[in-house]
C-alpha positions in Angstrom: -19.9 25.8 -4.2 -18.5 22.6 -2.9 -20.9 20.3 -1.1 -19.8 18.0 1.7 -19.8 15.1 -0.7 -17.7 16.9 -3.2 -15.1 17.8 -0.6 -15.0 14.2 0.6 -14.6 13.0 -3.0 -11.7 15.5 -3.6 -10.0 14.1 -0.5 -10.3 10.5 -1.9 -9.0 11.5 -5.3 -6.1 13.4 -3.7 -5.1 10.3 -1.8 -5.3 8.2 -4.9 -3.2 10.6 -7.0 -0.6 10.7 -4.2 -0.5 6.9 -4.2 0.0 6.8 -8.0 2.8 9.4 -7.9 4.6 7.5 -5.0 4.3 4.2 -6.7 5.4 5.4 -10.1 8.0 8.0 -9.2 9.3 7.1 -5.7 8.7 3.4 -5.3 8.0 3.8 -1.6 4.9 4.4 0.4 4.3 7.5 2.5 4.0 6.4 6.1 1.5 9.1 6.8 -0.9 8.0 4.1 -0.5 4.2 4.0 -3.6 3.7 6.2 -5.8 5.1 3.4 -7.4 2.5 1.1 -7.5 5.0 -1.7 -3.8 5.7 -1.3 -3.0 2.0 -1.4 -5.1 1.5 -4.6 -3.2 4.5 -6.2 0.1 3.1 -5.1 -0.6 -0.3 -6.5 -1.7 1.3 -9.8 1.5 3.4 -9.9 3.6 0.3 -9.4 1.6 -1.4 -12.2 2.3 1.6 -14.5 6.0 1.5 -13.6 6.2 -2.2 -14.5 4.3 -1.7 -17.7 6.6 1.1 -18.8 9.6 -0.9 -17.9 8.4 -3.9 -19.8 7.3 -2.0 -22.9 10.0 0.7 -23.2 12.8 -0.3 -20.9 15.4 2.0 -19.4 15.2 4.8 -21.9 11.6 5.7 -20.7 12.3 5.3 -17.0 15.1 7.8 -16.7 12.7 10.2 -15.0 12.0 7.8 -12.2 14.2 8.1 -9.1 16.3 5.2 -7.9 13.5 2.9 -6.6 
């Protein structure tokens, strides 16, 4: 059974994951989620991952990323 704390934590993790996906795959923030600190942290991390992949592996690795 999920406690109130577990449900809250799942929400935070969900916002973080969405931020990572948007930063890494879309390159744009979701206007509906940009007020969440967890979303912003995930988005920044996604952008960092994108930059790292680009630096280490270049274009051949980033073919899956949309035109961001």
